[in-house]
N, CA, C and O atoms as a GROMACS GRO file, in nm:
protein
  352
    1MET      N    1   0.085  -0.117   0.000
    1MET     CA    2   0.000   0.000   0.000
    1MET      C    3   0.090   0.124   0.000
    1MET      O    4   0.196   0.126   0.061
    2SER      N    5   0.042   0.226  -0.070
    2SER     CA    6   0.118   0.351  -0.074
    2SER      C    7   0.034   0.462  -0.012
    2SER      O    8  -0.081   0.440   0.027
    3LEU      N    9   0.089   0.580  -0.005
    3LEU     CA   10   0.016   0.694   0.050
    3LEU      C   11  -0.094   0.739  -0.046
    3LEU      O   12  -0.206   0.768  -0.004
    4ILE      N   13  -0.062   0.745  -0.176
    4ILE     CA   14  -0.156   0.794  -0.275
    4ILE      C   15  -0.175   0.689  -0.384
    4ILE      O   16  -0.079   0.633  -0.436
    5GLY      N   17  -0.301   0.663  -0.416
    5GLY     CA   18  -0.338   0.566  -0.517
    5GLY      C   19  -0.486   0.536  -0.505
    5GLY      O   20  -0.551   0.587  -0.413
    6PRO      N   21  -0.541   0.456  -0.593
    6PRO     CA   22  -0.683   0.420  -0.580
    6PRO      C   23  -0.709   0.349  -0.448
    6PRO      O   24  -0.643   0.250  -0.416
    7ARG      N   25  -0.804   0.399  -0.371
    7ARG     CA   26  -0.834   0.337  -0.242
    7ARG      C   27  -0.896   0.200  -0.263
    7ARG      O   28  -0.982   0.184  -0.348
    8PRO      N   29  -0.852   0.103  -0.185
    8PRO     CA   30  -0.912  -0.030  -0.197
    8PRO      C   31  -1.056  -0.028  -0.146
    8PRO      O   32  -1.092   0.050  -0.059
    9VAL      N   33  -1.135  -0.117  -0.204
    9VAL     CA   34  -1.275  -0.130  -0.162
    9VAL      C   35  -1.296  -0.273  -0.114
    9VAL      O   36  -1.212  -0.360  -0.138
   10ALA      N   37  -1.406  -0.296  -0.046
   10ALA     CA   38  -1.439  -0.431  -0.001
   10ALA      C   39  -1.453  -0.523  -0.122
   10ALA      O   40  -1.492  -0.480  -0.230
   11GLU      N   41  -1.420  -0.650  -0.102
   11GLU     CA   42  -1.419  -0.746  -0.212
   11GLU      C   43  -1.556  -0.756  -0.279
   11GLU      O   44  -1.564  -0.765  -0.402
   12TYR      N   45  -1.664  -0.754  -0.201
   12TYR     CA   46  -1.797  -0.765  -0.261
   12TYR      C   47  -1.830  -0.642  -0.346
   12TYR      O   48  -1.903  -0.653  -0.445
   13VAL      N   49  -1.779  -0.525  -0.308
   13VAL     CA   50  -1.800  -0.403  -0.387
   13VAL      C   51  -1.724  -0.414  -0.519
   13VAL      O   52  -1.776  -0.379  -0.625
   14ALA      N   53  -1.601  -0.462  -0.512
   14ALA     CA   54  -1.518  -0.477  -0.632
   14ALA      C   55  -1.582  -0.576  -0.729
   14ALA      O   56  -1.587  -0.550  -0.849
   15LYS      N   57  -1.630  -0.689  -0.678
   15LYS     CA   58  -1.692  -0.790  -0.766
   15LYS      C   59  -1.820  -0.738  -0.829
   15LYS      O   60  -1.843  -0.759  -0.948
   16ALA      N   61  -1.902  -0.670  -0.751
   16ALA     CA   62  -2.026  -0.613  -0.805
   16ALA      C   63  -1.995  -0.507  -0.911
   16ALA      O   64  -2.062  -0.500  -1.014
   17SER      N   65  -1.894  -0.427  -0.887
   17SER     CA   66  -1.855  -0.322  -0.982
   17SER      C   67  -1.796  -0.382  -1.109
   17SER      O   68  -1.821  -0.331  -1.219
   18GLU      N   69  -1.719  -0.489  -1.097
   18GLU     CA   70  -1.660  -0.555  -1.214
   18GLU      C   71  -1.767  -0.620  -1.301
   18GLU      O   72  -1.751  -0.628  -1.422
   19ARG      N   73  -1.876  -0.668  -1.239
   19ARG     CA   74  -1.985  -0.726  -1.318
   19ARG      C   75  -2.051  -0.619  -1.405
   19ARG      O   76  -2.092  -0.646  -1.517
   20VAL      N   77  -2.060  -0.498  -1.352
   20VAL     CA   78  -2.122  -0.388  -1.425
   20VAL      C   79  -2.024  -0.328  -1.525
   20VAL      O   80  -2.061  -0.298  -1.639
   21GLU      N   81  -1.899  -0.311  -1.483
   21GLU     CA   82  -1.796  -0.247  -1.567
   21GLU      C   83  -1.667  -0.327  -1.560
   21GLU      O   84  -1.594  -0.317  -1.461
   22PRO      N   85  -1.637  -0.407  -1.663
   22PRO     CA   86  -1.514  -0.489  -1.660
   22PRO      C   87  -1.385  -0.409  -1.644
   22PRO      O   88  -1.286  -0.462  -1.594
   23LYS      N   89  -1.384  -0.282  -1.684
   23LYS     CA   90  -1.264  -0.199  -1.669
   23LYS      C   91  -1.232  -0.170  -1.523
   23LYS      O   92  -1.125  -0.117  -1.493
   24TYR      N   93  -1.323  -0.203  -1.433
   24TYR     CA   94  -1.301  -0.176  -1.291
   24TYR      C   95  -1.174  -0.245  -1.242
   24TYR      O   96  -1.108  -0.195  -1.151
   25ALA      N   97  -1.139  -0.358  -1.300
   25ALA     CA   98  -1.020  -0.433  -1.260
   25ALA      C   99  -0.891  -0.355  -1.289
   25ALA      O  100  -0.787  -0.385  -1.231
   26LEU      N  101  -0.896  -0.257  -1.378
   26LEU     CA  102  -0.777  -0.179  -1.412
   26LEU      C  103  -0.724  -0.098  -1.293
   26LEU      O  104  -0.609  -0.054  -1.293
   27ARG      N  105  -0.809  -0.078  -1.192
   27ARG     CA  106  -0.765  -0.005  -1.072
   27ARG      C  107  -0.647  -0.073  -1.005
   27ARG      O  108  -0.568  -0.008  -0.936
   28SER      N  109  -0.635  -0.202  -1.024
   28SER     CA  110  -0.529  -0.278  -0.958
   28SER      C  111  -0.395  -0.270  -1.031
   28SER      O  112  -0.301  -0.340  -0.993
   29LEU      N  113  -0.385  -0.187  -1.134
   29LEU     CA  114  -0.258  -0.172  -1.206
   29LEU      C  115  -0.152  -0.100  -1.122
   29LEU      O  116  -0.032  -0.114  -1.146
   30VAL      N  117  -0.197  -0.022  -1.024
   30VAL     CA  118  -0.106   0.050  -0.935
   30VAL      C  119  -0.136   0.010  -0.791
   30VAL      O  120  -0.242  -0.045  -0.761
   31LEU      N  121  -0.042   0.039  -0.703
   31LEU     CA  122  -0.064   0.009  -0.561
   31LEU      C  123  -0.181   0.089  -0.507
   31LEU      O  124  -0.197   0.206  -0.542
   32PRO      N  125  -0.262   0.030  -0.421
   32PRO     CA  126  -0.369   0.106  -0.358
   32PRO      C  127  -0.310   0.208  -0.261
   32PRO      O  128  -0.197   0.193  -0.214
   33GLY      N  129  -0.387   0.311  -0.232
   33GLY     CA  130  -0.337   0.415  -0.144
   33GLY      C  131  -0.433   0.450  -0.032
   33GLY      O  132  -0.549   0.410  -0.032
   34ILE      N  133  -0.382   0.525   0.063
   34ILE     CA  134  -0.463   0.573   0.174
   34ILE      C  135  -0.558   0.684   0.127
   34ILE      O  136  -0.671   0.694   0.174
   35THR      N  137  -0.511   0.765   0.035
   35THR     CA  138  -0.594   0.868  -0.027
   35THR      C  139  -0.571   0.863  -0.176
   35THR      O  140  -0.471   0.808  -0.222
   36GLY      N  141  -0.662   0.919  -0.253
   36GLY     CA  142  -0.650   0.914  -0.397
   36GLY      C  143  -0.726   1.025  -0.466
   36GLY      O  144  -0.800   1.100  -0.402
   37TRP      N  145  -0.709   1.034  -0.597
   37TRP     CA  146  -0.773   1.137  -0.677
   37TRP      C  147  -0.925   1.126  -0.668
   37TRP      O  148  -0.994   1.227  -0.661
   38ALA      N  149  -0.977   1.005  -0.668
   38ALA     CA  150  -1.122   0.987  -0.658
   38ALA      C  151  -1.175   1.036  -0.524
   38ALA      O  152  -1.285   1.091  -0.518
   39GLN      N  153  -1.100   1.018  -0.418
   39GLN     CA  154  -1.146   1.060  -0.286
   39GLN      C  155  -1.149   1.212  -0.274
   39GLN      O  156  -1.243   1.268  -0.217
   40VAL      N  157  -1.047   1.280  -0.326
   40VAL     CA  158  -1.044   1.426  -0.312
   40VAL      C  159  -1.131   1.495  -0.415
   40VAL      O  160  -1.159   1.614  -0.403
   41THR      N  161  -1.174   1.421  -0.517
   41THR     CA  162  -1.256   1.480  -0.622
   41THR      C  163  -1.404   1.450  -0.605
   41THR      O  164  -1.488   1.538  -0.623
   42SER      N  165  -1.436   1.324  -0.569
   42SER     CA  166  -1.577   1.288  -0.566
   42SER      C  167  -1.628   1.242  -0.431
   42SER      O  168  -1.750   1.242  -0.409
   43GLY      N  169  -1.542   1.203  -0.341
   43GLY     CA  170  -1.587   1.162  -0.208
   43GLY      C  171  -1.638   1.020  -0.202
   43GLY      O  172  -1.594   0.934  -0.279
   44TYR      N  173  -1.730   0.992  -0.110
   44TYR     CA  174  -1.777   0.859  -0.078
   44TYR      C  175  -1.878   0.808  -0.182
   44TYR      O  176  -1.961   0.885  -0.232
   45ALA      N  177  -1.870   0.681  -0.214
   45ALA     CA  178  -1.965   0.617  -0.305
   45ALA      C  179  -2.047   0.516  -0.226
   45ALA      O  180  -1.993   0.425  -0.164
   46SER      N  181  -2.179   0.532  -0.229
   46SER     CA  182  -2.265   0.442  -0.152
   46SER      C  183  -2.338   0.340  -0.240
   46SER      O  184  -2.400   0.248  -0.188
   47THR      N  185  -2.330   0.356  -0.372
   47THR     CA  186  -2.394   0.262  -0.464
   47THR      C  187  -2.294   0.214  -0.568
   47THR      O  188  -2.188   0.273  -0.585
   48THR      N  189  -2.330   0.107  -0.636
   48THR     CA  190  -2.243   0.056  -0.743
   48THR      C  191  -2.228   0.160  -0.853
   48THR      O  192  -2.120   0.175  -0.909
   49GLU      N  193  -2.335   0.231  -0.884
   49GLU     CA  194  -2.328   0.334  -0.989
   49GLU      C  195  -2.230   0.445  -0.950
   49GLU      O  196  -2.154   0.492  -1.034
   50GLU      N  197  -2.232   0.486  -0.825
   50GLU     CA  198  -2.138   0.588  -0.778
   50GLU      C  199  -1.995   0.533  -0.779
   50GLU      O  200  -1.901   0.607  -0.808
   51GLU      N  201  -1.979   0.406  -0.748
   51GLU     CA  202  -1.846   0.343  -0.752
   51GLU      C  203  -1.792   0.340  -0.894
   51GLU      O  204  -1.673   0.363  -0.916
   52ILE      N  205  -1.879   0.313  -0.991
   52ILE     CA  206  -1.838   0.314  -1.132
   52ILE      C  207  -1.801   0.456  -1.174
   52ILE      O  208  -1.708   0.476  -1.251
   53GLU      N  209  -1.873   0.555  -1.123
   53GLU     CA  210  -1.839   0.695  -1.153
   53GLU      C  211  -1.701   0.729  -1.097
   53GLU      O  212  -1.622   0.797  -1.163
   54LYS      N  213  -1.672   0.682  -0.976
   54LYS     CA  214  -1.539   0.707  -0.917
   54LYS      C  215  -1.429   0.638  -0.997
   54LYS      O  216  -1.314   0.680  -0.994
   55LEU      N  217  -1.465   0.530  -1.068
   55LEU     CA  218  -1.367   0.460  -1.150
   55LEU      C  219  -1.303   0.555  -1.250
   55LEU      O  220  -1.184   0.544  -1.278
   56SER      N  221  -1.380   0.648  -1.305
   56SER     CA  222  -1.323   0.741  -1.403
   56SER      C  223  -1.212   0.825  -1.340
   56SER      O  224  -1.113   0.856  -1.407
   57TYR      N  225  -1.228   0.862  -1.213
   57TYR     CA  226  -1.124   0.938  -1.144
   57TYR      C  227  -1.000   0.852  -1.119
   57TYR      O  228  -0.887   0.898  -1.133
   58ASP      N  229  -1.023   0.726  -1.081
   58ASP     CA  230  -0.909   0.636  -1.059
   58ASP      C  231  -0.833   0.610  -1.189
   58ASP      O  232  -0.710   0.608  -1.189
   59LEU      N  233  -0.905   0.592  -1.299
   59LEU     CA  234  -0.838   0.570  -1.428
   59LEU      C  235  -0.765   0.695  -1.474
   59LEU      O  236  -0.659   0.685  -1.536
   60TYR      N  237  -0.821   0.812  -1.445
   60TYR     CA  238  -0.751   0.937  -1.476
   60TYR      C  239  -0.619   0.943  -1.400
   60TYR      O  240  -0.515   0.979  -1.455
   61TYR      N  241  -0.625   0.907  -1.271
   61TYR     CA  242  -0.504   0.908  -1.189
   61TYR      C  243  -0.399   0.813  -1.246
   61TYR      O  244  -0.282   0.848  -1.257
   62ILE      N  245  -0.441   0.692  -1.283
   62ILE     CA  246  -0.347   0.594  -1.336
   62ILE      C  247  -0.287   0.642  -1.467
   62ILE      O  248  -0.166   0.627  -1.489
   63LYS      N  249  -0.369   0.700  -1.553
   63LYS     CA  250  -0.320   0.748  -1.683
   63LYS      C  251  -0.225   0.866  -1.669
   63LYS      O  252  -0.130   0.879  -1.746
   64ASN      N  253  -0.249   0.952  -1.570
   64ASN     CA  254  -0.170   1.074  -1.553
   64ASN      C  255  -0.079   1.069  -1.432
   64ASN      O  256  -0.041   1.173  -1.378
   65LEU      N  257  -0.043   0.950  -1.390
   65LEU     CA  258   0.040   0.929  -1.273
   65LEU      C  259   0.168   1.013  -1.280
   65LEU      O  260   0.247   1.001  -1.373
   66SER      N  261   0.185   1.100  -1.179
   66SER     CA  262   0.303   1.185  -1.175
   66SER      C  263   0.323   1.237  -1.033
   66SER      O  264   0.232   1.232  -0.950
   67PHE      N  265   0.442   1.285  -1.007
   67PHE     CA  266   0.472   1.343  -0.877
   67PHE      C  267   0.384   1.466  -0.854
   67PHE      O  268   0.336   1.488  -0.742
   68ASP      N  269   0.363   1.546  -0.958
   68ASP     CA  270   0.281   1.666  -0.946
   68ASP      C  271   0.137   1.631  -0.906
   68ASP      O  272   0.080   1.696  -0.819
   69LEU      N  273   0.079   1.530  -0.969
   69LEU     CA  274  -0.057   1.489  -0.936
   69LEU      C  275  -0.062   1.435  -0.793
   69LEU      O  276  -0.159   1.459  -0.721
   70ASP      N  277   0.040   1.362  -0.752
   70ASP     CA  278   0.046   1.314  -0.613
   70ASP      C  279   0.048   1.430  -0.514
   70ASP      O  280  -0.016   1.424  -0.410
   71LEU      N  281   0.123   1.536  -0.547
   71LEU     CA  282   0.126   1.653  -0.459
   71LEU      C  283  -0.010   1.721  -0.451
   71LEU      O  284  -0.052   1.764  -0.343
   72ILE      N  285  -0.080   1.730  -0.563
   72ILE     CA  286  -0.214   1.789  -0.563
   72ILE      C  287  -0.307   1.708  -0.474
   72ILE      O  288  -0.382   1.764  -0.394
   73VAL      N  289  -0.302   1.576  -0.488
   73VAL     CA  290  -0.387   1.488  -0.406
   73VAL      C  291  -0.352   1.506  -0.259
   73VAL      O  292  -0.441   1.515  -0.174
   74LEU      N  293  -0.224   1.511  -0.228
   74LEU     CA  294  -0.180   1.527  -0.090
   74LEU      C  295  -0.230   1.659  -0.030
   74LEU      O  296  -0.282   1.660   0.081
   75PHE      N  297  -0.215   1.769  -0.104
   75PHE     CA  298  -0.260   1.898  -0.053
   75PHE      C  299  -0.411   1.905  -0.039
   75PHE      O  300  -0.462   1.963   0.057
   76LYS      N  301  -0.485   1.846  -0.134
   76LYS     CA  302  -0.631   1.844  -0.123
   76LYS      C  303  -0.675   1.759  -0.005
   76LYS      O  304  -0.774   1.791   0.061
   77THR      N  305  -0.604   1.650   0.022
   77THR     CA  306  -0.636   1.566   0.136
   77THR      C  307  -0.614   1.641   0.266
   77THR      O  308  -0.699   1.637   0.356
   78ILE      N  309  -0.501   1.709   0.276
   78ILE     CA  310  -0.471   1.787   0.397
   78ILE      C  311  -0.576   1.896   0.417
   78ILE      O  312  -0.622   1.919   0.528
   79ARG      N  313  -0.613   1.964   0.308
   79ARG     CA  314  -0.715   2.069   0.317
   79ARG      C  315  -0.849   2.013   0.368
   79ARG      O  316  -0.915   2.074   0.451
   80THR      N  317  -0.886   1.896   0.317
   80THR     CA  318  -1.011   1.835   0.360
   80THR      C  319  -1.007   1.795   0.507
   80THR      O  320  -1.104   1.816   0.580
   81VAL      N  321  -0.895   1.737   0.550
   81VAL     CA  322  -0.883   1.692   0.688
   81VAL      C  323  -0.876   1.811   0.785
   81VAL      O  324  -0.946   1.811   0.887
   82VAL      N  325  -0.795   1.910   0.754
   82VAL     CA  326  -0.774   2.023   0.846
   82VAL      C  327  -0.893   2.119   0.846
   82VAL      O  328  -0.939   2.161   0.952
   83PHE      N  329  -0.942   2.154   0.728
   83PHE     CA  330  -1.045   2.258   0.719
   83PHE      C  331  -1.187   2.203   0.698
   83PHE      O  332  -1.284   2.278   0.708
   84GLY      N  333  -1.198   2.075   0.669
   84GLY     CA  334  -1.330   2.016   0.647
   84GLY      C  335  -1.395   2.062   0.519
   84GLY      O  336  -1.518   2.061   0.509
   85THR      N  337  -1.314   2.102   0.420
   85THR     CA  338  -1.369   2.147   0.292
   85THR      C  339  -1.330   2.048   0.184
   85THR      O  340  -1.237   1.969   0.202
   86GLY      N  341  -1.400   2.053   0.072
   86GLY     CA  342  -1.368   1.965  -0.039
   86GLY      C  343  -1.455   1.841  -0.038
   86GLY      O  344  -1.557   1.838   0.030
   87ALA      N  345  -1.415   1.741  -0.114
   87ALA     CA  346  -1.492   1.616  -0.127
   87ALA      C  347  -1.501   1.544   0.007
   87ALA      O  348  -1.408   1.550   0.087
   88ARG      N  349  -1.611   1.477   0.030
   88ARG     CA  350  -1.631   1.402   0.153
   88ARG      C  351  -1.680   1.265   0.122
   88ARG      O  352  -1.703   1.186   0.213
   0.00000   0.00000   0.00000
């Protein structure tokens, strides 16, 4: 596990999401993280449809993986934790 990357989900959520969208498995191309682009951009997903929507953010992160993007995620995470603003 790393500091930044697609957050892992429960196995039953992953399987349900993969049945709806086979590309969901692509999230595992990088190490999972404690925080990620999907978390600071869209927040919590309570349904499979919302989880599939968050997939687009995770795939964006994987495609654009860079130190700069990691710094943006880190600063947005700190802002959310300290000030309570941003995605939840």
